[in-house]
C-alpha positions, -999 to +999 in steps of 0.1 A: -524-694-721-509-721-699-521-723-663-495-748-650-458-753-659-441-786-652-403-781-654-382-804-675-351-824-663-335-809-632-352-775-633-372-760-604-400-734-606-398-709-578-421-680-567-400-654-550-409-642-515-410-604-514-399-590-480-423-566-463-419-530-472-432-517-438-436-529-403-469-536-385-466-501-369-464-485-404-427-477-405-414-479-440-383-501-443-355-494-467-351-518-496-317-532-484-327-538-448-343-572-453-328-585-485-329-622-483-332-637-517-356-666-510-386-683-527-411-710-524-408-741-547-439-744-569-430-772-592-400-796-597-388-815-628-383-853-628-345-851-625-317-859-649-296-889-658-258-894-653-235-909-680-243-945-667-280-939-672-288-937-634-315-912-625-304-882-604-334-868-585-339-831-578-327-820-544-357-800-534-395-807-534-426-787-539-434-764-509-397-760-498-385-725-490-351-721-508-323-696-508-317-683-544-286-667-560-287-629-565-286-633-603-297-660-626-328-680-634-353-674-661-383-652-655-416-669-664-450-652-663-481-674-659-513-654-658-507-625-635-480-641-614-442-640-620-421-671-614-384-679-619-370-711-633-337-724-619-315-754-624-313-776-593-276-770-589-282-732-589-303-733-557-280-724-527-300-743-500-332-747-482-345-725-453-361-740-422-378-724-392 
């Protein structure tokens, strides 16, 4: 079984961030209360080429926290972890503190 996946072209491998299900005081949170579809970029492809042959780099880099669409992406399982593979243009933006 593969231990590392390197995306091709303009694809991005993302590990989704699961929101906490309860507070530090132990209060259970409803599923919809903190639904922010975000993830951490694990791997990035080399980019794609335009019609002229110029390279178009991917807009995010490894370690970025990104905002993801509600639907889409391809689910990939590596070992016991689940990842999602998105095209660069499907990622909605990056999140900063």
